[in-house]
C-alpha positions, 0 to 999 in steps of 0.5 A, spaced: 563 525 556 559 520 553 560 515 547 557 509 546 560 503 542 558 498 538 557 492 540 557 486 533 558 486 528 553 489 522 549 484 519 544 487 513 537 486 516 533 481 514 538 478 511 539 481 503 545 481 500 543 486 495 542 493 497 533 495 494 532 501 490 528 505 494 522 508 489 518 513 495 517 515 500 510 520 501 507 523 507 500 523 508 496 528 513 488 527 515 486 532 510 489 528 504 486 522 507 479 524 505 480 521 498 482 515 499 488 510 495 482 504 493 484 496 493 489 496 489 496 491 488 503 493 487 506 488 481 514 489 483 514 494 489 514 493 497 510 498 501 512 499 509 507 504 513 507 507 519 500 509 521 501 516 524 494 518 527 487 516 526 484 511 526 480 505 521 480 498 518 485 496 513 483 490 508 490 486 506 488 481 502 482 481 503 482 479 511 480 486 516 486 488 520 485 495 525 490 501 524 492 506 529 497 509 531 503 506 531 500 500 527 506 499 522 504 496 515 508 491 510 505 490 503 508 485 499 508 485 492 502 482 488 499 482 495 492 486 495 490 491 500 485 497 501 487 503 506 480 506 506 479 513 510 475 519 509 472 525 512 468 520 517 475 517 520 482 521 517 488 517 517 496 520 517 501 516 515 508 515 513 510 510 508 516 508 503 516 503 496 522 498 494 524 494 489 529 491 487 527 486 493 530 479 495 530 476 502 533 469 502 528 464 503 522 469 500 520 470 493 522 477 490 520 483 493 518 480 498 519 483 505 516 477 509 512 471 508 507 470 506 503 467 512 506 472 516 500 478 519 502 484 515 501 489 520 504 489 528 503 494 533 509 499 536 510 501 543 509 509 542 518 510 543 518 505 538 512 509 533 517 515 534 523 513 532 521 510 525 517 516 525 524 520 526 527 516 521 521 517 516 522 524 516 529 524 516 529 520 509 524 525 506 528 532 508 535 527 506 531 527 499 528 533 499 536 534 500 537 531 493 541 526 498 540 519 495 545 515 496 544 517 504 537 517 502 539 509 501 543 508 508 537 511 511 532 506 508 537 501 511 536 503 517 528 503 516 528 496 515 533 494 521 528 498 526 522 494 522 526 488 523 527 488 530 520 491 532 517 485 528 521 480 531 519 484 538 511 483 537 513 476 536 507 476 530 503 469 528 501 468 522 495 471 519 488 469 520 487 468 514 481 465 513 478 459 510 481 456 503 474 457 501 475 465 503 482 464 500 480 462 493 474 467 494 478 472 493 484 470 488 478 468 484 475 476 484 483 478 484 484 476 477 477 478 475 474 483 476 474 486 470 470 482 467 463 483 467 461 480 475 456 474 475 455 471 483 451 464 479 458 464 474 463 466 480 459 461 484 459 455 479 466 456 477 469 456 485 464 449 486 460 452 491 452 455 492 452 463 491 448 463 498 455 460 502 460 464 498 456 471 499 457 468 507 465 467 506 466 473 503 463 478 506 465 474 514 472 474 511 473 481 507 467 485 511 464 486 503 459 482 499 463 479 492 460 485 488 463 491 493 470 487 493 470 488 485 467 495 485 473 497 489 478 492 487 475 495 479 477 504 483 482 502 486 487 500 479 482 505 476 486 509 480 493 505 480 492 507 472 489 515 472 496 515 477 501 512 472 498 513 465 495 518 461 492 514 458 483 517 456 479 516 463 473 513 458 479 507 456 482 506 464 475 505 465 473 499 459 480 496 462 477 496 469 470 492 466 466 499 466 462 499 459 458 504 460 463 512 462 458 515 466 457 509 470 465 509 471 465 516 473 458 514 478 463 508 482 468 512 482 466 519 486 462 515 490 468 511 492 474 516 492 469 523 493 472 527 487 470 524 478 475 521 476 477 527 471 479 531 478 482 526 481 487 526 476 488 533 477 489 534 483 496 530 483 502 533 484 504 536 479 511 532 478 517 536 476 525 532 474 530 536 479 537 536 478 537 531 482 534 527 479 528 527 483 521 528 481 518 533 486 512 536 489 512 540 495 506 543 495 501 537 495 497 534 502 501 529 500 508 528 498 511 524 494 518 523 492 520 518 486 528 515 484 529 518 476 530 512 472 525 508 471 519 511 476 511 511 475 507 515 481 505 510 486 500 513 492 
């Protein structure tokens, strides 16, 4: 017989005193990533994303980060993130979203400090361990074991905390104050009519300097950044609401629905209507989960007051 003993008293991960609410778990295979989730943010949810395979370049708060197997990303609520993928760069991920999070010393629904790097790089052994927990969490949700799922959430958060500490991650490369101002301005005004000169005037810099700093910090020109924010927000509305597509187009800054359709298809690889129709057709199970087993991207949701995210 081989016995293992507990060596220390249990301490909740990240010092949380109240159980957070597990909102969803998703697995995306490389094939499904051909239709990417474009630049977006979540108002009251934290995402923990493990890259299982493939390669890409994610943008978090406008800052680029390489994404490959073993990269563990944390997206605090209200942090804009962009996860480019496509036929030429398929990416497989496992992710979870949680809300009701209160970490001592941080704002609500923030798992890491704002200045901390959103990514840490895991060893293969660490990646495999975390993958297994995601798989078990997935299986428990399909079985309707929501209590067990929340305990598994704590186990995952414990590993995430340990791995980030072991990686000794440094502060994020946040770029200059000008870059931060540019990203903040666009995130607040992306649905308005775009004017490079107007943005430059508001930030008290020249249009040339604005364009140069934005491209250097985010990898996108100001117009490209605005367009990706618009399409990302449109995806969120298509997923989480029943709003007509024409209204969504107007809400994210497009007066011409045809132009919106063309821009959306160029960014996502399909028209807005096709994107909405391709989403899992959720159904409420007896145990209170919205469940779809057929889609290549699989979502599982707690029923109470939930909306769909990716």
